[in-house]
N, CA, C and O atoms as a printed pandas DataFrame, in Angstrom:
     atom_number atom_name residue_name chain_id  residue_number  x_coord  y_coord  z_coord
0              1         N          MET        A               1  231.144   16.175  305.813
1              2        CA          MET        A               1  231.441   17.561  306.133
2              3         C          MET        A               1  231.556   18.382  304.863
3              4         O          MET        A               1  231.138   19.540  304.830
4              5         N          LYS        A               2  232.123   17.787  303.808
5              6        CA          LYS        A               2  232.276   18.501  302.553
6              7         C          LYS        A               2  230.912   18.865  301.969
7              8         O          LYS        A               2  230.727   19.978  301.477
8              9         N          ASN        A               3  229.955   17.934  302.019
9             10        CA          ASN        A               3  228.601   18.195  301.519
10            11         C          ASN        A               3  227.920   19.290  302.331
11            12         O          ASN        A               3  227.173   20.097  301.777
12            13         N          GLN        A               4  228.170   19.327  303.640
13            14        CA          GLN        A               4  227.586   20.357  304.489
14            15         C          GLN        A               4  228.064   21.743  304.068
15            16         O          GLN        A               4  227.279   22.690  304.025
16            17         N          LYS        A               5  229.358   21.858  303.758
17            18        CA          LYS        A               5  229.898   23.144  303.308
18            19         C          LYS        A               5  229.268   23.550  301.987
19            20         O          LYS        A               5  228.955   24.725  301.792
20            21         N          ALA        A               6  229.079   22.616  301.086
21            22        CA          ALA        A               6  228.443   22.920  299.801
22            23         C          ALA        A               6  227.006   23.361  300.015
23            24         O          ALA        A               6  226.535   24.287  299.354
24            25         N          THR        A               7  226.300   22.702  300.940
25            26        CA          THR        A               7  224.921   23.071  301.251
26            27         C          THR        A               7  224.870   24.462  301.851
27            28         O          THR        A               7  224.025   25.274  301.471
28            29         N          ASP        A               8  225.771   24.746  302.791
29            30        CA          ASP        A               8  225.820   26.070  303.405
30            31         C          ASP        A               8  226.110   27.137  302.357
31            32         O          ASP        A               8  225.502   28.207  302.378
32            33         N          SER        A               9  227.029   26.857  301.448
33            34        CA          SER        A               9  227.375   27.812  300.403
34            35         C          SER        A               9  226.185   28.068  299.484
35            36         O          SER        A               9  225.907   29.213  299.129
36            37         N          ALA        A              10  225.489   27.013  299.103
37            38        CA          ALA        A              10  224.317   27.164  298.233
38            39         C          ALA        A              10  223.236   27.962  298.949
39            40         O          ALA        A              10  222.581   28.806  298.339
40            41         N          ARG        A              11  223.045   27.701  300.238
41            42        CA          ARG        A              11  222.036   28.413  301.008
42            43         C          ARG        A              11  222.380   29.892  301.095
43            44         O          ARG        A              11  221.487   30.736  301.019
44            45         N          ASP        A              12  223.660   30.223  301.253
45            46        CA          ASP        A              12  224.083   31.614  301.338
46            47         C          ASP        A              12  223.798   32.374  300.046
47            48         O          ASP        A              12  223.534   33.576  300.074
48            49         N          MET        A              13  223.850   31.674  298.914
49            50        CA          MET        A              13  223.628   32.340  297.631
50            51         C          MET        A              13  222.148   32.493  297.316
51            52         O          MET        A              13  221.803   33.280  296.435
52            53         N          CYS        A              14  221.267   31.782  297.990
53            54        CA          CYS        A              14  219.839   31.826  297.732
54            55         C          CYS        A              14  219.169   32.650  298.821
55            56         O          CYS        A              14  219.049   32.202  299.961
56            57         N          ALA        A              15  218.734   33.852  298.470
57            58        CA          ALA        A              15  218.149   34.744  299.467
58            59         C          ALA        A              15  216.871   34.183  300.071
59            60         O          ALA        A              15  216.489   34.568  301.176
60            61         N          CYS        A              16  216.205   33.279  299.361
61            62        CA          CYS        A              16  214.942   32.747  299.868
62            63         C          CYS        A              16  215.154   31.627  300.874
63            64         O          CYS        A              16  214.181   31.134  301.445
64            65         N          CYS        A              17  216.373   31.216  301.107
65            66        CA          CYS        A              17  216.643   30.028  301.916
66            67         C          CYS        A              17  217.174   30.332  303.312
67            68         O          CYS        A              17  217.477   29.399  304.056
68            69         N          HIS        A              18  217.294   31.567  303.684
69            70        CA          HIS        A              18  217.869   31.860  304.994
70            71         C          HIS        A              18  217.211   33.075  305.621
71            72         O          HIS        A              18  216.380   33.739  305.001
72            73         N          HIS        A              19  217.585   33.349  306.835
73            74        CA          HIS        A              19  217.031   34.485  307.567
74            75         C          HIS        A              19  217.808   35.745  307.236
75            76         O          HIS        A              19  218.940   35.695  306.756
76            77         N          LYS        A              20  217.164   36.884  307.506
77            78        CA          LYS        A              20  217.834   38.165  307.311
78            79         C          LYS        A              20  219.057   38.243  308.221
79            80         O          LYS        A              20  219.022   37.771  309.357
80            81         N          HIS        A              21  220.127   38.835  307.723
81            82        CA          HIS        A              21  221.307   39.057  308.565
82            83         C          HIS        A              21  221.008   40.137  309.594
83            84         O          HIS        A              21  221.447   40.047  310.741
84            85         N          THR        A              22  220.260   41.156  309.185
85            86        CA          THR        A              22  219.826   42.203  310.099
86            87         C          THR        A              22  218.340   41.995  310.364
87            88         O          THR        A              22  217.508   42.330  309.520
88            89         N          PRO        A              23  218.000   41.447  311.521
89            90        CA          PRO        A              23  216.586   41.154  311.794
90            91         C          PRO        A              23  215.735   42.422  311.820
91            92         O          PRO        A              23  216.221   43.510  312.130
92            93         N          ARG        A              24  214.467   42.259  311.492
93            94        CA          ARG        A              24  213.535   43.368  311.598
94            95         C          ARG        A              24  213.352   43.696  313.074
95            96         O          ARG        A              24  213.403   42.819  313.936
96            97         N          GLY        A              25  213.140   44.962  313.339
97            98        CA          GLY        A              25  212.862   45.369  314.708
98            99         C          GLY        A              25  211.465   44.944  315.116
99           100         O          GLY        A              25  210.641   44.601  314.269
100          101         N          ALA        A              26  211.201   44.966  316.408
101          102        CA          ALA        A              26  209.890   44.554  316.921
102          103         C          ALA        A              26  208.784   45.432  316.337
103          104         O          ALA        A              26  207.715   44.927  315.995
104          105         N          LYS        A              27  209.026   46.726  316.221
105          106        CA          LYS        A              27  208.023   47.645  315.679
106          107         C          LYS        A              27  207.711   47.304  314.223
107          108         O          LYS        A              27  206.544   47.231  313.839
108          109         N          GLU        A              28  208.746   47.096  313.414
109          110        CA          GLU        A              28  208.550   46.770  311.996
110          111         C          GLU        A              28  207.821   45.439  311.838
111          112         O          GLU        A              28  206.933   45.302  310.996
112          113         N          GLN        A              29  208.203   44.471  312.650
113          114        CA          GLN        A              29  207.560   43.161  312.578
114          115         C          GLN        A              29  206.084   43.272  312.955
115          116         O          GLN        A              29  205.230   42.656  312.317
116          117         N          ARG        A              30  205.790   44.042  313.974
117          118        CA          ARG        A              30  204.403   44.247  314.411
118          119         C          ARG        A              30  203.595   44.945  313.312
119          120         O          ARG        A              30  202.444   44.584  313.066
120          121         N          GLN        A              31  204.192   45.938  312.654
121          122        CA          GLN        A              31  203.496   46.645  311.575
122          123         C          GLN        A              31  203.188   45.708  310.407
123          124         O          GLN        A              31  202.095   45.759  309.844
124          125         N          LEU        A              32  204.147   44.854  310.043
125          126        CA          LEU        A              32  203.909   43.891  308.966
126          127         C          LEU        A              32  202.816   42.898  309.364
127          128         O          LEU        A              32  201.943   42.577  308.558
128          129         N          GLN        A              33  202.866   42.415  310.604
129          130        CA          GLN        A              33  201.844   41.476  311.074
130          131         C          GLN        A              33  200.459   42.128  311.072
131          132         O          GLN        A              33  199.470   41.482  310.725
132          133         N          ASN        A              34  200.386   43.406  311.459
133          134        CA          ASN        A              34  199.107   44.120  311.441
134          135         C          ASN        A              34  198.556   44.220  310.023
135          136         O          ASN        A              34  197.360   44.026  309.804
136          137         N          ARG        A              35  199.424   44.521  309.063
137          138        CA          ARG        A              35  198.988   44.592  307.664
138          139         C          ARG        A              35  198.469   43.232  307.193
139          140         O          ARG        A              35  197.427   43.141  306.545
140          141         N          ILE        A              36  199.207   42.191  307.527
141          142        CA          ILE        A              36  198.803   40.841  307.109
142          143         C          ILE        A              36  197.469   40.470  307.760
143          144         O          ILE        A              36  196.603   39.890  307.105
144          145         N          ASN        A              37  197.299   40.797  309.028
145          146        CA          ASN        A              37  196.040   40.490  309.701
146          147         C          ASN        A              37  194.862   41.224  309.066
147          148         O          ASN        A              37  193.770   40.667  308.957
148          149         N          ARG        A              38  195.078   42.474  308.648
149          150        CA          ARG        A              38  194.007   43.210  307.951
150          151         C          ARG        A              38  193.673   42.536  306.628
151          152         O          ARG        A              38  192.502   42.416  306.267
152          153         N          ILE        A              39  194.700   42.095  305.906
153          154        CA          ILE        A              39  194.474   41.416  304.623
154          155         C          ILE        A              39  193.704   40.113  304.850
155          156         O          ILE        A              39  192.777   39.798  304.103
156          157         N          ILE        A              40  194.085   39.369  305.866
157          158        CA          ILE        A              40  193.368   38.134  306.187
158          159         C          ILE        A              40  191.908   38.447  306.510
159          160         O          ILE        A              40  191.005   37.726  306.085
160          161         N          GLY        A              41  191.682   39.513  307.255
161          162        CA          GLY        A              41  190.316   39.927  307.566
162          163         C          GLY        A              41  189.531   40.264  306.303
163          164         O          GLY        A              41  188.360   39.907  306.173
164          165         N          GLN        A              42  190.196   40.964  305.363
165          166        CA          GLN        A              42  189.537   41.289  304.103
166          167         C          GLN        A              42  189.199   40.019  303.327
167          168         O          GLN        A              42  188.106   39.900  302.773
168          169         N          LEU        A              43  190.129   39.074  303.287
169          170        CA          LEU        A              43  189.881   37.812  302.580
170          171         C          LEU        A              43  188.722   37.043  303.213
171          172         O          LEU        A              43  187.881   36.480  302.512
172          173         N          ASN        A              44  188.689   37.026  304.541
173          174        CA          ASN        A              44  187.575   36.368  305.219
174          175         C          ASN        A              44  186.259   37.072  304.906
175          176         O          ASN        A              44  185.217   36.427  304.781
176          177         N          GLY        A              45  186.311   38.391  304.780
177          178        CA          GLY        A              45  185.119   39.145  304.403
178          179         C          GLY        A              45  184.641   38.775  303.009
179          180         O          GLY        A              45  183.440   38.637  302.778
180          181         N          ILE        A              46  185.577   38.614  302.079
181          182        CA          ILE        A              46  185.225   38.203  300.714
182          183         C          ILE        A              46  184.611   36.808  300.737
183          184         O          ILE        A              46  183.619   36.547  300.056
184          185         N          LYS        A              47  185.202   35.920  301.517
185          186        CA          LYS        A              47  184.647   34.568  301.628
186          187         C          LYS        A              47  183.212   34.630  302.133
187          188         O          LYS        A              47  182.332   33.940  301.618
188          189         N          GLY        A              48  182.986   35.454  303.137
189          190        CA          GLY        A              48  181.638   35.620  303.672
190          191         C          GLY        A              48  180.677   36.198  302.646
191          192         O          GLY        A              48  179.512   35.802  302.589
192          193         N          MET        A              49  181.162   37.136  301.834
193          194        CA          MET        A              49  180.325   37.721  300.792
194          195         C          MET        A              49  179.919   36.664  299.763
195          196         O          MET        A              49  178.779   36.641  299.299
196          197         N          ILE        A              50  180.858   35.801  299.419
197          198        CA          ILE        A              50  180.564   34.731  298.457
198          199         C          ILE        A              50  179.571   33.751  299.081
199          200         O          ILE        A              50  178.613   33.332  298.432
200          201         N          ASP        A              51  179.806   33.387  300.348
201          202        CA          ASP        A              51  178.888   32.481  301.041
202          203         C          ASP        A              51  177.483   33.084  301.124
203          204         O          ASP        A              51  176.487   32.361  301.082
204          205         N          ASP        A              52  177.411   34.408  301.241
205          206        CA          ASP        A              52  176.134   35.112  301.365
206          207         C          ASP        A              52  175.528   35.461  300.000
207          208         O          ASP        A              52  174.479   36.099  299.913
208          209         N          ASN        A              53  176.216   35.025  298.939
209          210        CA          ASN        A              53  175.726   35.260  297.568
210          211         C          ASN        A              53  175.562   36.751  297.256
211          212         O          ASN        A              53  174.572   37.168  296.655
212          213         N          ARG        A              54  176.542   37.536  297.671
213          214        CA          ARG        A              54  176.500   38.987  297.466
214          215         C          ARG        A              54  176.754   39.355  296.013
215          216         O          ARG        A              54  177.236   38.539  295.226
216          217         N          TYR        A              55  176.432   40.562  295.678
217          218        CA          TYR        A              55  176.557   41.111  294.328
218          219         C          TYR        A              55  178.012   41.048  293.853
219          220         O          TYR        A              55  178.931   41.402  294.591
220          221         N          CYS        A              56  178.203   40.599  292.628
221          222        CA          CYS        A              56  179.550   40.406  292.051
222          223         C          CYS        A              56  180.389   41.679  292.109
223          224         O          CYS        A              56  181.576   41.625  292.434
224          225         N          GLY        A              57  179.787   42.812  291.800
225          226        CA          GLY        A              57  180.524   44.075  291.805
226          227         C          GLY        A              57  181.093   44.406  293.165
227          228         O          GLY        A              57  182.215   44.902  293.275
228          229         N          ASP        A              58  180.311   44.127  294.214
229          230        CA          ASP        A              58  180.797   44.377  295.581
230          231         C          ASP        A              58  181.982   43.470  295.911
231          232         O          ASP        A              58  182.959   43.902  296.524
232          233         N          ILE        A              59  181.879   42.224  295.501
233          234        CA          ILE        A              59  182.976   41.271  295.739
234          235         C          ILE        A              59  184.227   41.706  294.982
235          236         O          ILE        A              59  185.330   41.675  295.528
236          237         N          LEU        A              60  184.055   42.111  293.730
237          238        CA          LEU        A              60  185.205   42.545  292.930
238          239         C          LEU        A              60  185.876   43.776  293.530
239          240         O          LEU        A              60  187.099   43.910  293.480
240          241         N          MET        A              61  185.076   44.671  294.093
241          242        CA          MET        A              61  185.665   45.859  294.742
242          243         C          MET        A              61  186.520   45.435  295.937
243          244         O          MET        A              61  187.591   45.998  296.164
244          245         N          GLN        A              62  186.058   44.457  296.689
245          246        CA          GLN        A              62  186.828   43.972  297.835
246          247         C          GLN        A              62  188.089   43.236  297.393
247          248         O          GLN        A              62  189.131   43.334  298.041
248          249         N          ILE        A              63  187.991   42.508  296.303
249          250        CA          ILE        A              63  189.177   41.830  295.754
250          251         C          ILE        A              63  190.220   42.876  295.352
251          252         O          ILE        A              63  191.413   42.695  295.596
252          253         N          GLY        A              64  189.766   43.964  294.738
253          254        CA          GLY        A              64  190.682   45.052  294.374
254          255         C          GLY        A              64  191.352   45.656  295.597
255          256         O          GLY        A              64  192.532   46.004  295.558
256          257         N          ALA        A              65  190.598   45.780  296.679
257          258        CA          ALA        A              65  191.164   46.323  297.921
258          259         C          ALA        A              65  192.238   45.393  298.487
259          260         O          ALA        A              65  193.270   45.855  298.973
260          261         N          VAL        A              66  191.994   44.082  298.422
261          262        CA          VAL        A              66  192.982   43.108  298.909
262          263         C          VAL        A              66  194.237   43.154  298.044
263          264         O          VAL        A              66  195.355   43.132  298.559
264          265         N          GLU        A              67  194.045   43.219  296.724
265          266        CA          GLU        A              67  195.208   43.300  295.832
266          267         C          GLU        A              67  196.039   44.543  296.133
267          268         O          GLU        A              67  197.268   44.482  296.151
268          269         N          SER        A              68  195.375   45.659  296.368
269          270        CA          SER        A              68  196.084   46.896  296.694
270          271         C          SER        A              68  196.833   46.768  298.023
271          272         O          SER        A              68  197.970   47.223  298.148
272          273         N          ALA        A              69  196.195   46.153  299.001
273          274        CA          ALA        A              69  196.841   45.965  300.301
274          275         C          ALA        A              69  198.061   45.054  300.186
275          276         O          ALA        A              69  199.090   45.308  300.813
276          277         N          LEU        A              70  197.947   43.998  299.388
277          278        CA          LEU        A              70  199.091   43.101  299.175
278          279         C          LEU        A              70  200.229   43.823  298.460
279          280         O          LEU        A              70  201.399   43.659  298.808
280          281         N          GLN        A              71  199.874   44.617  297.466
281          282        CA          GLN        A              71  200.877   45.385  296.730
282          283         C          GLN        A              71  201.614   46.327  297.679
283          284         O          GLN        A              71  202.839   46.434  297.634
284          285         N          SER        A              72  200.869   46.995  298.522
285          286        CA          SER        A              72  201.462   47.913  299.492
286          287         C          SER        A              72  202.382   47.180  300.454
287          288         O          SER        A              72  203.474   47.662  300.755
288          289         N          LEU        A              73  201.957   46.031  300.935
289          290        CA          LEU        A              73  202.794   45.204  301.808
290          291         C          LEU        A              73  204.075   44.801  301.085
291          292         O          LEU        A              73  205.161   44.842  301.663
292          293         N          GLY        A              74  203.944   44.418  299.835
293          294        CA          GLY        A              74  205.114   44.038  299.048
294          295         C          GLY        A              74  206.115   45.169  298.926
295          296         O          GLY        A              74  207.322   44.942  299.006
296          297         N          TYR        A              75  205.623   46.392  298.732
297          298        CA          TYR        A              75  206.532   47.538  298.618
298          299         C          TYR        A              75  207.247   47.823  299.931
299          300         O          TYR        A              75  208.414   48.214  299.931
300          301         N          VAL        A              76  206.560   47.632  301.040
301          302        CA          VAL        A              76  207.197   47.838  302.349
302          303         C          VAL        A              76  208.314   46.812  302.547
303          304         O          VAL        A              76  209.410   47.158  302.989
304          305         N          VAL        A              77  208.032   45.556  302.220
305          306        CA          VAL        A              77  209.047   44.503  302.357
306          307         C          VAL        A              77  210.196   44.750  301.383
307          308         O          VAL        A              77  211.360   44.556  301.733
308          309         N          LEU        A              78  209.876   45.177  300.164
309          310        CA          LEU        A              78  210.923   45.468  299.181
310          311         C          LEU        A              78  211.821   46.602  299.658
311          312         O          LEU        A              78  213.042   46.522  299.531
312          313         N          GLN        A              79  211.226   47.653  300.203
313          314        CA          GLN        A              79  212.021   48.770  300.703
314          315         C          GLN        A              79  212.982   48.300  301.795
315          316         O          GLN        A              79  214.158   48.665  301.797
316          317         N          ASP        A              80  212.474   47.492  302.718
317          318        CA          ASP        A              80  213.319   46.950  303.776
318          319         C          ASP        A              80  214.427   46.084  303.180
319          320         O          ASP        A              80  215.580   46.156  303.606
320          321         N          HIS        A              81  214.066   45.268  302.191
321          322        CA          HIS        A              81  215.048   44.394  301.544
322          323         C          HIS        A              81  216.170   45.218  300.900
323          324         O          HIS        A              81  217.348   44.888  301.034
324          325         N          MET        A              82  215.796   46.271  300.213
325          326        CA          MET        A              82  216.792   47.104  299.535
326          327         C          MET        A              82  217.705   47.808  300.546
327          328         O          MET        A              82  218.915   47.906  300.347
328          329         N          GLN        A              83  217.099   48.295  301.633
329          330        CA          GLN        A              83  217.869   49.071  302.613
330          331         C          GLN        A              83  218.738   48.203  303.514
331          332         O          GLN        A              83  219.713   48.688  304.088
332          333         N          THR        A              84  218.393   46.922  303.642
333          334        CA          THR        A              84  219.173   46.067  304.532
334          335         C          THR        A              84  219.892   44.979  303.747
335          336         O          THR        A              84  221.106   45.053  303.559
336          337         N          CYS        A              85  219.167   43.984  303.292
337          338        CA          CYS        A              85  219.775   42.811  302.651
338          339         C          CYS        A              85  220.635   43.192  301.441
339          340         O          CYS        A              85  221.792   42.785  301.336
340          341         N          VAL        A              86  220.057   43.972  300.539
341          342        CA          VAL        A              86  220.777   44.334  299.306
342          343         C          VAL        A              86  221.970   45.228  299.638
343          344         O          VAL        A              86  223.078   44.996  299.154
344          345         N          ALA        A              87  221.742   46.247  300.461
345          346        CA          ALA        A              87  222.834   47.161  300.813
346          347         C          ALA        A              87  223.987   46.418  301.479
347          348         O          ALA        A              87  225.152   46.678  301.177
348          349         N          GLU        A              88  223.666   45.493  302.387
349          350        CA          GLU        A              88  224.711   44.727  303.068
350          351         C          GLU        A              88  225.509   43.881  302.090
351          352         O          GLU        A              88  226.735   43.816  302.177
352          353         N          GLU        A              89  224.817   43.229  301.154
353          354        CA          GLU        A              89  225.496   42.370  300.187
354          355         C          GLU        A              89  226.357   43.188  299.216
355          356         O          GLU        A              89  227.447   42.753  298.846
356          357         N          VAL        A              90  225.889   44.342  298.808
357          358        CA          VAL        A              90  226.688   45.196  297.915
358          359         C          VAL        A              90  227.954   45.645  298.640
359          360         O          VAL        A              90  229.036   45.666  298.053
360          361         N          LYS        A              91  227.816   46.006  299.919
361          362        CA          LYS        A              91  228.993   46.407  300.704
362          363         C          LYS        A              91  230.013   45.280  300.806
363          364         O          LYS        A              91  231.214   45.534  300.900
364          365         N          LYS        A              92  229.540   44.037  300.788
365          366        CA          LYS        A              92  230.435   42.865  300.840
366          367         C          LYS        A              92  231.030   42.558  299.477
367          368         O          LYS        A              92  231.881   41.677  299.354
368          369         N          GLY        A              93  230.583   43.286  298.440
369          370        CA          GLY        A              93  231.104   43.047  297.100
370          371         C          GLY        A              93  230.250   42.100  296.266
371          372         O          GLY        A              93  230.629   41.758  295.146
372          373         N          ASN        A              94  229.119   41.678  296.783
373          374        CA          ASN        A              94  228.231   40.770  296.058
374          375         C          ASN        A              94  227.287   41.575  295.173
375          376         O          ASN        A              94  226.216   41.995  295.611
376          377         N          GLU        A              95  227.693   41.783  293.933
377          378        CA          GLU        A              95  226.859   42.552  293.018
378          379         C          GLU        A              95  225.767   41.703  292.380
379          380         O          GLU        A              95  224.861   42.244  291.745
380          381         N          GLU        A              96  225.836   40.378  292.537
381          382        CA          GLU        A              96  224.778   39.503  292.023
382          383         C          GLU        A              96  223.446   39.767  292.723
383          384         O          GLU        A              96  222.382   39.472  292.180
384          385         N          ILE        A              97  223.516   40.324  293.926
385          386        CA          ILE        A              97  222.298   40.631  294.671
386          387         C          ILE        A              97  221.450   41.655  293.914
387          388         O          ILE        A              97  220.230   41.692  294.073
388          389         N          LEU        A              98  222.087   42.473  293.105
389          390        CA          LEU        A              98  221.342   43.470  292.326
390          391         C          LEU        A              98  220.473   42.792  291.277
391          392         O          LEU        A              98  219.347   43.226  291.031
392          393         N          THR        A              99  220.977   41.745  290.663
393          394        CA          THR        A              99  220.185   40.980  289.695
394          395         C          THR        A              99  218.982   40.365  290.396
395          396         O          THR        A              99  217.866   40.403  289.879
396          397         N          GLU        A             100  219.216   39.803  291.568
397          398        CA          GLU        A             100  218.107   39.238  292.338
398          399         C          GLU        A             100  217.074   40.308  292.668
399          400         O          GLU        A             100  215.872   40.076  292.540
400          401         N          ALA        A             101  217.542   41.484  293.095
401          402        CA          ALA        A             101  216.626   42.568  293.453
402          403         C          ALA        A             101  215.777   42.985  292.253
403          404         O          ALA        A             101  214.581   43.237  292.395
404          405         N          ILE        A             102  216.385   43.056  291.087
405          406        CA          ILE        A             102  215.637   43.422  289.881
406          407         C          ILE        A             102  214.564   42.379  289.599
407          408         O          ILE        A             102  213.439   42.736  289.248
408          409         N          GLU        A             103  214.887   41.103  289.744
409          410        CA          GLU        A             103  213.906   40.037  289.516
410          411         C          GLU        A             103  212.764   40.121  290.529
411          412         O          GLU        A             103  211.606   39.888  290.182
412          413         N          LEU        A             104  213.088   40.448  291.763
413          414        CA          LEU        A             104  212.048   40.584  292.776
414          415         C          LEU        A             104  211.120   41.755  292.464
415          416         O          LEU        A             104  209.908   41.666  292.659
416          417         N          ILE        A             105  211.694   42.842  291.982
417          418        CA          ILE        A             105  210.875   44.002  291.607
418          419         C          ILE        A             105  209.935   43.630  290.467
419          420         O          ILE        A             105  208.768   44.020  290.477
420          421         N          LYS        A             106  210.426   42.889  289.496
421          422        CA          LYS        A             106  209.590   42.447  288.381
422          423         C          LYS        A             106  208.420   41.605  288.862
423          424         O          LYS        A             106  207.316   41.715  288.328
424          425         N          LYS        A             107  208.649   40.770  289.862
425          426        CA          LYS        A             107  207.596   39.895  290.375
426          427         C          LYS        A             107  206.521   40.676  291.110
427          428         O          LYS        A             107  205.378   40.228  291.201
428          429         N          LEU        A             108  206.879   41.839  291.635
429          430        CA          LEU        A             108  205.877   42.662  292.311
430          431         C          LEU        A             108  204.972   43.414  291.335
431          432         O          LEU        A             108  203.929   43.935  291.729
432          433         N          LYS        A             109  205.359   43.467  290.094
433          434        CA          LYS        A             109  204.675   44.148  288.991
434          435         C          LYS        A             109  205.250   45.510  288.785
435          436         O          LYS        A             109  204.806   46.241  287.900
């Protein structure tokens, strides 16, 4: 039982190891899934272009479009994270969440 409490405590401190305390709404989840599906479609299109031996410049333009779409998706998730997860943790007195948020922003570029 003691190890379980330590595991639970460690999981609580690691934002990547648990679910959101405030779940995304159905609309937000659907919007994120739609964005991801478009990105998957773009990636499949790039794969098809490579299989079809298409011009490098055309492929690179599509890669740029996918990178932009991923970046945009990341900003949407980051905004949600800041407005929910980070705000909730700061209200609880957990200021370490701000350090995590800064690191996440750095990873997005």
